[in-house]
C-alpha positions in Angstrom: 131.3 76.9 137.8 131.1 80.5 139.0 129.8 83.0 136.4 133.1 85.3 136.8 135.3 82.0 136.1 133.3 81.5 132.9 133.6 85.2 131.4 134.8 85.4 128.0 134.3 88.8 127.0 134.1 89.3 123.1 136.4 92.4 122.8 136.0 92.3 119.1 132.2 92.7 119.3 131.2 96.6 118.8 128.5 96.6 121.2 130.4 95.0 124.1 133.3 97.6 123.5 131.0 100.4 123.4 129.3 99.5 126.6 132.5 98.7 128.6 133.6 102.4 127.8 130.7 103.8 129.7 131.6 106.8 132.1 131.6 110.6 131.2 134.3 112.5 133.0 131.4 115.0 133.8 129.6 112.6 135.9 132.6 110.8 137.5 133.8 113.4 140.4 130.0 113.8 141.7 129.4 110.2 141.3 132.5 108.8 142.9 131.7 111.3 146.0 128.3 109.9 146.1 129.3 106.0 146.1 131.8 107.0 148.9 128.5 107.8 151.1 126.3 104.6 150.3 125.6 102.4 153.1 126.0 98.9 152.0 123.6 96.3 152.9 122.4 92.9 151.7 118.9 92.9 150.3 118.5 96.4 149.8 115.9 97.9 147.3 117.7 100.8 145.6 116.4 103.6 143.3 118.6 105.9 141.0 116.7 109.0 140.2 117.7 110.4 136.7 120.0 107.3 135.8 120.7 108.7 132.4 123.1 106.4 130.5 123.4 104.3 133.7 125.9 105.8 136.1 126.0 105.3 139.0 123.2 102.8 138.6 125.2 100.0 136.8 128.3 100.6 139.3 126.2 100.3 142.3 124.5 97.1 140.8 127.9 95.6 140.4 129.1 96.6 143.9 126.1 95.5 145.8 125.7 92.1 144.1 122.7 90.1 143.7 121.1 90.1 146.9 120.1 93.9 146.1 117.7 95.0 143.4 118.1 98.1 141.4 116.0 100.3 139.9 116.6 103.2 137.6 114.2 105.9 136.4 114.6 108.6 133.9 112.3 110.3 131.3 114.9 109.8 128.4 113.7 106.7 126.9 116.6 106.3 124.2 119.1 106.4 127.1 117.2 103.7 129.0 117.8 101.5 125.7 121.6 102.1 126.1 121.3 101.0 129.9 119.5 97.9 128.9 122.3 97.1 126.3 124.8 97.4 129.1 122.9 95.4 131.6 122.9 92.8 128.8 126.6 92.7 128.1 127.4 93.3 132.0 125.1 90.0 132.4 123.4 91.7 135.4 120.2 90.2 136.6 119.5 92.7 139.5 118.8 95.9 137.4 115.6 97.4 135.8 114.9 100.6 134.4 111.7 102.6 133.7 110.7 105.7 131.8 109.1 107.7 134.7 109.6 111.4 135.7 110.9 111.9 139.3 107.6 113.9 140.0 105.5 110.9 139.5 106.6 107.3 140.4 104.5 104.3 140.0 106.1 102.5 142.9 104.5 101.6 146.5 104.8 103.7 149.3 107.9 102.9 151.5 109.4 100.6 148.8 113.2 101.6 148.7 115.7 101.5 151.2 118.5 103.7 149.2 117.8 106.3 146.9 120.7 108.1 145.0 120.7 110.9 142.4 123.8 111.9 140.7 122.8 115.4 139.2 119.4 114.1 138.6 117.0 115.8 141.0 118.6 119.3 140.1 117.5 118.7 136.6 113.8 117.8 137.3 110.9 120.3 136.5 109.7 120.6 139.9 112.2 119.7 142.5 109.7 120.0 145.4 107.4 117.6 143.9 110.4 115.1 143.1 111.5 115.2 146.6 107.8 114.7 147.8 107.7 111.5 145.7 111.2 110.3 146.8 109.8 110.7 150.5 106.8 108.7 149.7 108.6 105.7 148.1 111.4 105.6 150.9 111.2 103.2 153.5 111.6 104.4 157.2 115.2 105.0 157.7 116.0 104.8 154.0 119.2 106.5 152.9 118.9 109.4 150.4 122.3 110.4 148.6 122.2 113.2 146.1 125.0 115.1 144.3 124.6 118.2 142.4 126.7 121.0 141.1 126.4 124.4 142.6 125.4 127.9 141.6 128.9 128.9 141.2 129.7 126.3 138.6 131.6 127.8 135.6 131.6 131.2 137.3 134.5 132.1 135.3 132.4 131.7 132.2 129.3 133.3 133.5 131.1 136.5 134.7 132.3 137.1 131.2 128.9 136.2 129.9 127.3 138.8 131.8 129.8 141.3 131.1 129.1 140.8 127.3 125.3 141.0 127.9 125.9 144.2 130.0 128.1 145.8 127.4 125.1 145.3 124.8 122.5 146.6 127.4 120.7 143.1 127.4 119.4 143.3 130.9 116.6 140.8 130.3 118.9 138.5 129.0 121.0 138.7 132.4 118.0 138.0 134.4 117.3 135.0 132.3 120.8 133.8 132.5 120.5 134.2 136.4 117.3 132.4 136.4 118.7 129.6 134.6 121.5 128.9 137.0 119.1 129.2 139.9 116.6 126.6 138.3 119.5 123.9 137.5 121.5 124.8 140.6 119.6 125.6 143.7 121.5 126.8 146.6 122.5 124.1 149.1 120.4 125.7 152.1 117.2 125.7 149.9 117.7 122.1 149.1 118.3 121.3 152.7 115.0 123.2 153.8 113.1 121.2 151.1 114.6 117.7 152.2 113.4 118.5 155.8 109.9 119.3 154.8 109.6 116.1 153.1 110.8 114.2 156.3 114.4 113.5 155.4 117.0 114.3 158.2 120.3 115.5 156.8 123.3 113.6 158.1 126.0 115.2 156.3 126.8 117.9 153.6 129.9 117.5 151.9 131.2 120.3 149.5 134.0 120.0 146.9 135.2 121.2 143.6 137.1 120.1 140.3 138.2 122.1 137.2 137.4 121.7 133.5 140.3 123.1 131.5 140.5 124.3 127.9 143.4 125.6 125.6 141.1 128.4 124.3 137.6 129.5 123.7 137.4 127.3 120.5 138.3 124.3 122.2 135.8 124.8 125.1 132.8 125.7 123.0 133.4 122.6 120.8 134.0 120.3 123.6 131.3 117.8 123.6 130.3 118.5 127.1 129.6 122.1 126.4 128.4 121.7 122.8 125.9 119.2 123.6 124.8 119.8 127.2 125.4 123.6 128.1 125.5 125.6 125.0 121.9 125.1 123.9 120.7 126.6 127.2 123.0 129.7 126.6 121.7 130.1 123.1 117.9 130.1 124.3 118.9 133.2 126.6 119.6 135.2 123.4 117.6 136.0 120.4 118.7 134.0 117.4 119.7 137.0 115.4 122.1 138.0 118.1 123.9 134.5 118.5 126.7 135.2 116.2 127.5 138.7 117.7 127.2 137.7 121.2 129.1 134.4 120.9 132.0 136.1 118.6 132.3 138.5 121.5 132.4 135.8 124.1 135.1 133.8 122.4 137.3 137.1 121.9 136.9 137.9 125.8 137.7 134.3 126.9 140.8 134.0 124.5 142.0 137.1 126.2 141.9 135.3 129.4 143.3 132.3 128.0 146.3 134.2 126.6 147.0 135.7 129.9 146.6 132.6 132.0 147.7 129.8 129.4 144.2 128.3 129.7 140.5 128.7 130.4 139.8 127.1 133.7 136.3 126.6 134.8 135.5 125.7 138.4 132.9 123.3 139.1 131.9 123.3 142.9 129.6 120.5 144.1 127.8 119.1 147.1 127.0 115.5 148.1 124.1 115.5 150.8 123.5 112.4 152.9 119.9 111.9 154.5 117.8 109.6 156.1 114.0 109.2 155.9 112.1 109.9 159.4 
């Protein structure tokens, strides 16, 4: 009998339930746009660079089916354990994950037919070295599809942040803030130059955007996305003894906007770049 005809999900088992509710909304807009660009072929070897907690790796594994082999890499080992649990409960036989950095992969030259990265390559320590490695492990004519948010992400917040820092005459902190943005969200033209340098022909560049909306500053700063994944970088820009002062002022300024506009709306522009290995 077909496996899908035998499926009996145990919806009362906590590990199963925790695995099927797997996709953070932050990843979804980038990832869905990325998935639209993937060319599906039987027998592909696929690499997800910066697979994190498993999206789009697991989704691709299910969409491509068992003729394809999918590999995920990430330096975040505990997240890879989570992926392995999902693979077990989804009963996938075509997925494996490795604790590798994108800058140094233990794969043969020309091994992969498709490489994807959903907000992964923009978070590596050395983008140029990571793209060089992607080029090395990509087969000739292999497709590379990457998605990343852009330098104007959350511009509404960063405008207020810079205003507060400027009022306190913290010019070094403003420079640090701008450097952080640049390191995490390189301009599209710079990414394209690097892709071409490492033997990728850029077929299509698609820019889009979405919004994150919050009632007020308290809701924004305490949302898990901000609290766990963004606030730490913001704190590092400022001396510890100034945290309360700066963030209290930030909250006050953002709440003025919320009172005027009825909400805090953060714009998230992003790009999907579709390439082929020469």
